[in-house]
N, C-alpha and C positions, 0 to 999 in steps of 0.2 A: 504493498499499501504506500502510496505518494499523498502523505494528507501530513501537513505541520503538526506535528505535535501540540504545538499551542495552541494551536486555532481546536486542533478535538477538546483540548484541558478545559477553555472557554465554554465548549456544548456542554462538557459533563458537568462541567460544575462551577454555577455563576457564583461567582464569590465578591463580586468587585462592590458589590451594596452594605457588604461586612464584614470587608478586611480578612486578611491571612495568616492572623498571628492566633496566639493562642487565646481561650478565652478568656482573657484577664479581667473582660469587661462584666462580669458577673457579681454583682451586687449581693448574691445572697448573704443573708448572715447565720444559716447553717439554721434555719428554722423551717427551713422548707427543699422542696426536693422537685424539678419539675423535670417527669419524664415523656421522651416522645416515641411513639412508634405506630404502625402502619394497619390499618383494617386489613392486616393479609394473615391468611394461617400460620404461616412460614414465620410469626411473629405470635403466635398464641401464647408463651408464656406470658409477656405482657397481656394480652388479652384476658387470660384467665388470671393472671396474675392481678388490674386492674378489679376485672370484672365481679369475682368471689371475694376482695377486699384483703388477700393475701399478701400485697406489697403494701398497703397501708398496714396492716395490724404489724408485717415487720419495720417499720419504720417510727412505731412510737406514737410518739409526740412531734415528730418531725412531719409535716404537712407536705401527705402527697396531692402533686396539681398535674398532668397530665395535654398533653396536646400530640395529635394525630398530623401524619403526612403522607401525603402520595406517593414522593421522591425522595432517596435518598438524598442528592443533595440539597433540598429544601432544610432534611434533619441536621445534616451538616453544620449549613450554615445558621441553625438557629445554636445549634454547641456553638461555632463561633463568636456567634452575637451574645453567650450568654443567655438566651430565651429560656432553651431547655440546659437542663446541666446533665440528661443520660439519655440513651438511645437504645433501641433496637436496631442494628441497623445490617445490611448487607456487606460483605468483601469488600466490594468497588468501592464504594461511596464510603467508608472507612480509611481501602486505602487513600484513596483521593486526598481527603482530608488531612490524610498523614503527611501525603507529599505536598498540599500547599502551605501549609500549615509548617513547615520544613521542621515535621514533631515534633511540633508545642502544643498542638489542640488538641488533642484526647488519646485515649489508652483502649482497648479492651482489654474490658476486669472478667469477659467469661462468654463462652459459646451460648447458643441461645438453641439452634437445630442446623443438622444436617438434612442433607437429599431434595426430594419433595420437587423436582424440574426435569424437563424432558422435550423432546422435540413431539409435538402434536401435529399430522398431517392430514389432506385429504388422503378417503381411504383409497383412494383409485391411483397414491403413489404407491408401489409396493414393496420397495428396497429404496436404500441409500442412493445407490446408481442412479438413481430415476430425478436426485433432486436437483441437478442442473438445469437452468434453465428458469425454474420456479422461484415464487417473491416470498419470502416467509419474514415474520414480523418477529421482533423483540419487544420488551416493556421500556427499553430507552437505550438511546446511543450510549455508545461505553461504559453499560451495565455490566451484573454481571453474568445475565444470561447473554447481550448481546457480546458478551466477548469470547461466551462459551459456542456459541451457535459461531462464530467468524473465526475462531479456533478451531472448531469439527472442521472444516469447509476449507483452512489450511492446511489442516494433518490430509485430507483428500484431494488437494494438489488447486480446487477451488478458488478462483481471487473473488475476492468482495470489497466492496470501499462505501466510503460511505457519506456517496449519492445514492445508494441503492444498482449502483453496475456492477461487472463481473456476473462469472459464471453463475453463481447465486445470488438475487438480489436482496438484499438486507433492508427490512423497512422497521425504523422500529417506533411501535403505536402506544397510547399508553393501552394496558390494561384492560380496561374495561371496553376500549374500541375493538380489541382483536376480535374476540367472536361474530360483531358485525363486518367485520370487514371482512370474513371467511364468508360466511351466511354471502355478502352481495358478491362475493369473485375475486375481493381486489388481490386477499393473498389465498397462498396454497397451504399454510399453516403458522404454526409460531412455536418458538423456544421460550417455556413458560413457568415459572414457577407455582406452587399452589397458593391459594385456591384456583387459580385463572385454571393451570391445568388441568383438574376434574371439567371445571369448566366448558371446554373448550370440547374438552374427551364427551363431555354429553352430548352432544350433536351427534343426530344418524350417523357421517359422515364421516367421521373423524378416526383416526386410528393414530395411537403412539409408536413411532417410528424410533425415536434412540430414546431409550431410558436413561438418562443420564447417568444413574449410579454404575451403569456398567462400564461408564467412561474410567474409574477410577480403583481400577485392582489393586493398584499401589497401597489403599487405604480402607479394603476391604467394600468398598462401594460411597465411601462414607467425604465429605468435603465439606465446608463449613457455608450455610446458606445464611445463617443469621447469628448475628453475637449481641452481645450489652458492652455498650462503648460509654466511654463519662468524658464529661471535660476533664483536661488535665488540672483544670485554677480549683475546678470542687473538691477533685481526687488529692488534692494538697491541701484543699482551706479545709475538708470536713469528712476524712477515711472515715469516720465514726458511722455516717451517714451513707459511704456506700458500701462499709459493711454489714449495713442493714438494709442498705437495699436488693445485697446479694443473698444475704440469708433469702428475704420473700422471693427473692429470682427462682434461688434452689429448692426452694418449697412449693412452687409453682409448678416449675418440671416434673417435682416428685408428685403431685399432684395428676399431673396430663397422662405421666408413664403406670400413675397407680390407680388410678379412675377413669381411663379415656372416655369413657360415653361421658358423664361429669361432665370431663373438662370440653368434652366437645359442643356439649349445651351452650354452656357457659362464653365459649367464645362464640358460638353462632348469634346467642343473643347481644352479647354485646358488640359486635361487628350490625346489629340491627340499630343499635343505639348510636354506632357512630356513623352508618351509613344510610341507616330507614330502610333497609333491607335485609333480607336473611339470605344465607344457600340451602336450608335446609337438612334435614339429618341427614341424607343421602349423600348429599357432595359433600358436607363437612367430615364426614368421615372416612369417606373415600379419598381427602386432601392428606388428615391425620393422618393415613392408613400410608401416605406416601413418605412421610418425614419423620427423623428420629430428631425427635428431642433431647437434648443434652448438653451437660455445663460443657464439655471440651470441646472449645474452639476450633478443633483440626485444624490446627497450628499450620503446617506442612504445605496445605491445600491453598492456606491464603497466599504463601509465598509464589506458590505456580501458579495462580490467578490472575497476581501482578505481574510475574514474568513474562504470562501469555499476551496478558492487557501492551505490556513495554513490548513486544516480538511484533504485536496487527499494528504497533506506531499509536496508541491510542492514547498510553501514559507514560512519562520518558521512567527509565531505571530508576528505583525508588528504596533506596534502604530501608528496610523493616525493622531493625537494631528497636527495640525499647519501645514499640507499637502497644504489645503486652505488657499488661502489668496482675499478673495472676496471684500476687500474694496473699490477697485477704480473700480471694475463693478457694485458693490450697489450705489454708488459714483452717478456714469454714469443714472444708469436706474432710480435713483429715482429723478433725472435733467429732468429726459425728462419724467417723470410721470405715470412709471412701479413700480411693487413693486419690495421689492429683492427678495434674492437668500438667501440659508443657505446654508453652512457649516456644519462640522460634529457639529460643538462647539452650533451650531443652528442661 
């Protein structure tokens, strides 16, 4: 690809309005914590943790407030400005935020979800070899699924570019638009996260052509989809609040894994509060079944994703040393008799 990285970075992360330094604009006195997350099933630890009061209970006398987003760059901008103190984010927005702030704005403090992504296509496309000449959507240029699709094409020897040209035309669209685009014949398929993956698969004329976990044999099919990120300044000033948030985060994931049916109901109800609509029990269960919820950030997969984005010209090579701050989480895990998790430094 012959696209200036600086131009693509501007498309990926519009930080001009908020600046690129650490989130030192935060004026929090430690009596509150604002969490950002998306109305997506890959963000179920927040949906369940907020919806069932688990996070508020863990924070005790620290007031929990929330803000929902529809894109990673918007959430990162809010972290940069101090509008929020923590967020559930996908890997690429976190890496982009780390890169743009020169490692000063945020830290990954826990994993949240792995898996839950893949390529859904028109059922007339019966093999990967039939993909050249098709038009495929991803949720966002330079986003996690966009990089996954472009890298998949790269490994097959198929050219793509950011203008929608090449052997495969990759056309980023917002998740809610993708089903209608498919119905209208504007696209032949899409590389999507849950629950949008299950929503598109519910169409009569679709099939799952690429199950992304199959592409990660070195980690037994696991790769980071979502993790918990905290503003670096907030972490430094109020480590006890971050510890309490992590206690709630661990409890929320335990709730999901130990009582999945109840967790699915809570998540769907909370999504309705946010969006005004429900997925319904069947689609919610399908989405949950495709995701593994875990506090393990699967750190090597973050590095792999960043290296792929750089190789595709979507990000400058980025040193991720220090992006993880896992000591508070590991203290909680050790206290509860669980194995600690690792970052990039082991």
